[in-house]
VMD Tcl script that draws the C-alpha trace (Angstrom):
set ca {
  {114.60 85.48 118.85}
  {112.78 84.96 115.53}
  {111.98 81.31 116.23}
  {108.16 80.85 116.15}
  {108.19 79.13 119.55}
  {110.11 82.08 121.03}
  {107.76 84.62 119.46}
  {104.78 82.76 120.89}
  {106.28 82.65 124.39}
  {109.36 84.89 124.73}
  {109.36 85.03 128.54}
  {111.75 82.09 129.17}
  {114.27 83.73 126.83}
  {113.84 87.08 128.62}
  {114.38 85.35 131.97}
  {117.57 83.72 130.66}
  {118.89 87.00 129.24}
  {118.29 88.88 132.50}
  {119.95 86.13 134.55}
  {122.87 85.14 132.32}
  {123.43 87.99 129.86}
  {122.35 91.37 131.26}
  {124.57 92.99 128.62}
  {124.58 90.77 125.55}
  {126.25 91.26 122.19}
  {123.78 90.22 119.49}
  {124.94 88.45 116.30}
  {124.32 91.63 114.29}
  {126.96 93.44 116.38}
  {124.79 95.58 118.68}
  {124.65 95.34 122.44}
  {121.37 94.47 124.17}
  {120.79 95.63 127.74}
  {118.17 93.43 129.43}
  {117.78 94.35 133.11}
  {115.29 96.98 134.26}
  {117.75 99.08 136.28}
  {120.26 99.18 133.43}
  {117.57 100.09 130.89}
  {116.33 102.84 133.19}
  {119.89 104.18 133.46}
  {120.32 104.23 129.67}
  {116.99 105.91 129.03}
  {117.37 108.58 131.71}
  {121.08 109.34 131.79}
  {121.78 112.32 129.54}
  {125.28 111.06 128.85}
  {123.58 108.58 126.53}
  {121.72 109.64 123.44}
  {120.40 108.55 120.05}
  {122.91 110.56 118.04}
  {120.77 109.91 114.95}
  {121.46 113.31 113.43}
  {125.24 112.92 113.57}
  {126.52 112.43 109.97}
  {129.16 109.87 110.92}
  {126.67 107.90 113.01}
  {124.14 107.92 110.15}
  {126.71 106.57 107.70}
  {127.79 103.86 110.13}
  {124.17 102.86 110.63}
  {122.76 103.21 107.11}
  {125.76 103.11 104.80}
  {127.88 105.65 102.90}
  {124.92 107.14 100.99}
  {122.92 107.91 104.15}
  {123.15 111.70 103.80}
  {121.81 111.50 100.23}
  {118.81 109.30 101.12}
  {115.66 111.47 101.47}
  {113.98 109.04 103.87}
  {116.95 109.01 106.25}
  {117.24 112.79 106.16}
  {113.51 113.05 106.94}
  {113.78 110.56 109.80}
  {116.49 112.73 111.33}
  {113.88 115.50 111.77}
  {111.62 113.31 113.94}
  {111.63 114.26 117.61}
  {111.92 110.53 118.38}
  {115.36 110.57 116.79}
  {116.72 113.72 118.38}
  {118.48 114.42 121.66}
  {117.97 117.54 123.77}
  {117.91 120.44 123.12}
  {116.51 119.61 119.64}
  {114.13 117.00 121.04}
  {112.92 119.44 123.70}
  {112.26 122.14 121.10}
  {110.37 119.82 118.72}
  {108.36 118.22 121.49}
  {107.41 121.62 122.88}
  {106.11 122.80 119.52}
  {104.23 119.59 118.70}
  {102.62 119.21 122.13}
  {101.17 122.72 121.81}
  {98.82 121.18 119.25}
  {97.62 118.47 121.67}
  {95.09 119.52 124.25}
  {92.86 117.54 126.60}
  {89.83 119.08 124.90}
  {91.00 117.94 121.46}
  {91.63 114.36 122.59}
  {88.37 114.13 124.54}
  {86.45 115.40 121.52}
  {87.67 112.35 119.58}
  {85.99 109.87 121.93}
  {82.58 109.86 120.21}
  {84.12 109.87 116.75}
  {86.30 106.85 117.62}
  {83.21 105.03 118.84}
  {81.40 105.86 115.58}
  {84.33 104.67 113.45}
  {84.57 101.43 115.44}
  {80.83 100.79 115.07}
  {81.07 101.44 111.33}
  {83.90 98.92 110.90}
  {82.04 96.30 112.95}
  {78.80 96.91 111.07}
  {80.60 95.98 107.85}
  {81.61 92.54 109.08}
  {78.54 91.53 111.13}
  {76.62 90.26 108.05}
  {79.53 87.88 107.29}
  {79.37 86.24 110.70}
  {83.16 86.17 111.01}
  {86.11 88.55 110.94}
  {89.84 88.84 110.74}
  {90.56 91.00 113.78}
  {93.72 92.58 112.35}
  {92.47 93.16 108.80}
  {88.93 94.25 109.67}
  {89.48 96.23 112.88}
  {92.95 96.56 114.37}
  {94.65 97.78 111.20}
  {92.12 100.29 109.77}
  {90.85 101.79 113.04}
  {94.01 103.60 114.21}
  {94.67 104.87 110.66}
  {91.18 106.39 110.53}
  {91.55 107.89 114.02}
  {94.91 109.48 113.17}
  {93.43 110.86 109.93}
  {90.55 112.33 111.96}
  {92.96 113.87 114.47}
  {95.15 115.40 111.77}
  {92.25 116.64 109.65}
  {92.88 114.50 106.57}
  {89.78 114.93 104.34}
  {87.45 111.92 104.48}
  {87.73 111.44 100.72}
  {91.51 110.86 101.10}
  {91.48 108.49 104.07}
  {91.06 105.23 102.19}
  {94.50 105.72 100.61}
  {96.07 105.59 104.06}
  {94.15 102.40 104.94}
  {94.74 100.43 101.72}
  {97.73 102.17 100.15}
  {101.39 101.20 100.55}
  {103.16 102.20 103.75}
  {105.99 104.71 103.87}
  {108.47 101.84 104.09}
  {110.34 103.64 106.84}
  {110.13 100.78 109.31}
  {113.17 99.07 107.81}
  {115.27 102.14 108.63}
  {114.64 101.59 112.34}
  {115.85 97.99 112.35}
  {119.17 97.33 114.12}
  {120.70 95.96 110.91}
  {121.63 98.34 108.03}
  {118.89 98.68 105.38}
  {119.37 97.06 101.97}
  {119.35 99.10 98.78}
  {115.84 97.85 98.02}
  {114.64 98.90 101.48}
  {116.18 102.35 101.05}
  {114.53 102.76 97.65}
  {111.14 101.71 99.06}
  {111.50 104.10 102.00}
  {112.54 106.99 99.74}
  {109.54 106.40 97.48}
  {107.16 106.13 100.45}
  {108.36 109.31 102.10}
  {108.16 111.12 98.76}
  {104.51 110.05 98.33}
  {103.50 111.12 101.82}
  {105.58 114.31 101.61}
  {103.91 115.41 98.38}
  {100.46 114.84 99.87}
  {101.09 116.55 103.19}
  {102.99 119.50 101.70}
  {99.81 120.34 99.78}
  {97.68 119.86 102.92}
  {100.02 122.08 104.98}
  {99.70 124.86 102.39}
  {95.93 124.47 102.27}
  {95.67 124.79 106.07}
  {97.84 127.90 106.02}
  {95.35 129.48 103.62}
  {92.22 127.98 105.19}
  {92.81 127.16 108.89}
  {90.54 124.60 110.53}
  {90.17 123.14 113.99}
  {92.45 120.17 113.33}
  {95.93 119.05 114.28}
  {97.52 119.92 110.92}
  {96.39 123.53 111.31}
  {97.71 123.69 114.87}
  {101.06 122.15 113.87}
  {101.41 124.67 111.03}
  {100.57 127.51 113.42}
  {102.54 126.20 116.43}
  {104.98 128.82 117.65}
  {107.23 129.27 120.65}
  {109.13 132.54 121.05}
  {108.99 133.07 117.29}
  {110.15 129.52 116.52}
  {108.06 127.38 114.15}
  {108.32 123.90 112.70}
  {110.14 123.77 109.35}
  {108.55 121.95 106.42}
  {110.92 119.02 106.99}
  {109.97 118.88 110.66}
  {106.26 119.06 109.81}
  {106.59 116.19 107.33}
  {108.66 114.04 109.64}
  {106.55 114.46 112.75}
  {103.25 113.89 110.95}
  {104.76 110.62 109.70}
  {105.87 109.91 113.26}
  {102.28 110.30 114.49}
  {101.16 107.72 111.94}
  {103.96 105.30 112.81}
  {103.75 105.65 116.59}
  {99.97 105.73 116.79}
  {99.31 102.94 114.33}
  {101.58 99.99 115.07}
  {101.16 100.28 118.84}
  {97.36 100.22 118.56}
  {97.35 97.33 116.08}
  {99.48 95.33 118.52}
  {97.34 96.38 121.48}
  {94.14 95.12 119.84}
  {95.93 92.10 118.39}
  {97.26 91.10 121.83}
  {93.99 91.87 123.60}
  {91.67 89.66 121.56}
  {93.60 86.37 121.93}
  {94.17 87.14 125.61}
  {90.42 87.39 126.15}
  {89.74 84.30 124.04}
  {92.22 82.32 126.14}
  {90.66 83.64 129.35}
  {86.89 83.83 128.77}
  {86.26 84.56 132.44}
  {88.17 87.83 131.98}
  {86.03 88.62 128.94}
  {82.88 88.10 130.98}
  {84.27 90.28 133.77}
  {84.95 93.16 131.36}
  {81.54 92.75 129.75}
  {79.80 92.83 133.13}
  {82.00 95.59 134.62}
  {82.96 98.08 131.86}
  {84.73 100.26 134.46}
  {87.55 97.67 134.41}
  {88.32 98.23 130.71}
  {90.99 100.94 131.27}
  {92.91 98.58 133.57}
  {92.75 95.81 130.97}
  {94.10 98.15 128.27}
  {97.00 99.12 130.53}
  {97.76 95.42 131.01}
  {97.75 94.69 127.27}
  {99.89 97.72 126.48}
  {102.51 96.64 129.04}
  {103.19 93.36 127.21}
  {106.77 93.24 125.89}
  {106.90 94.63 122.38}
  {109.40 94.17 119.59}
  {110.75 97.63 120.26}
  {114.01 98.90 121.63}
  {115.60 102.28 121.99}
  {118.99 102.59 120.38}
  {121.38 104.69 122.42}
  {124.85 105.89 121.63}
  {127.46 105.52 124.34}
  {129.16 108.87 123.99}
  {131.14 109.44 127.16}
  {130.10 106.73 129.64}
  {131.82 103.78 131.17}
  {130.30 100.34 131.72}
  {126.81 99.22 132.67}
  {126.93 97.37 136.03}
  {130.58 96.73 135.36}
  {129.92 94.41 132.40}
  {130.57 96.64 129.40}
  {134.10 97.80 128.84}
  {134.78 101.53 128.81}
  {134.93 102.06 125.06}
  {133.16 105.13 123.65}
  {131.05 104.59 120.57}
  {129.21 101.43 121.61}
  {125.71 100.94 120.23}
  {123.27 99.78 122.87}
  {119.64 98.64 122.70}
  {117.41 99.11 125.72}
  {113.97 97.45 125.55}
  {111.22 100.02 126.16}
}
mol new
graphics top color blue
foreach p $ca { graphics top sphere $p radius 0.5 }
foreach p [lrange $ca 0 end-1] q [lrange $ca 1 end] { graphics top cylinder $p $q radius 0.2 }
display resetview
């Protein structure tokens, strides 16, 4: 799967997996489910779940020190890692801060930020699409959405990442990866704790303020939940957009007639974006087989299996 030829054109491998190995045990010991119907079953059937907050599951996944690792504890507060009813509660509180008006109001600001980034590289006559546009743009947009002061935004563009990505890999993190993730989450936590407190004292019309104030029947987000889900917004909103832009540019360069069509008919742009975003990504949902039997009769009925369903 990591072979450069496979990364450049993974579709033959996907075809083979769907035809010959709909439920495949990977070398790292996890099970990969490859057919659409089986993936849909895993993702929708409530008998399956992430089980990320379970102490025993965390130690199996991340090692015996998992419960003492600050980054892992923080990850466990992300709604992405929780099953209902915890997921439902967190999602309900967070989505109260997202409104159609708030998102629509970003449109002009996103255009301004894009123009500013492009203006910087036009004098050079060339650009690195990832470095000059795809990477900084979503960081700046997320900062704008959250209400991160403009003076602080450069640190999120050029500074080190949280290092939490390694914790989501299917293989257990190394000690060095855990240390990097702990340090990254501590840096971001220190910064956002101060911003949360500032917004409590001086509310503004930004997402941080609305997350701090979000309430449902007296229930509010804890400080750990605030930290974790702000980090989730950065992780989920950044990598996906970088890949979207990174996939879109070479696609248009390989098919110049499509580029001309979009240039001449801007109304087609939303359809093109949907097409780019539907390209297979290096992303899978990990699900814990708690009480279920097999998938299409191919997985033996043994509770505790770890399954990966491409999303």
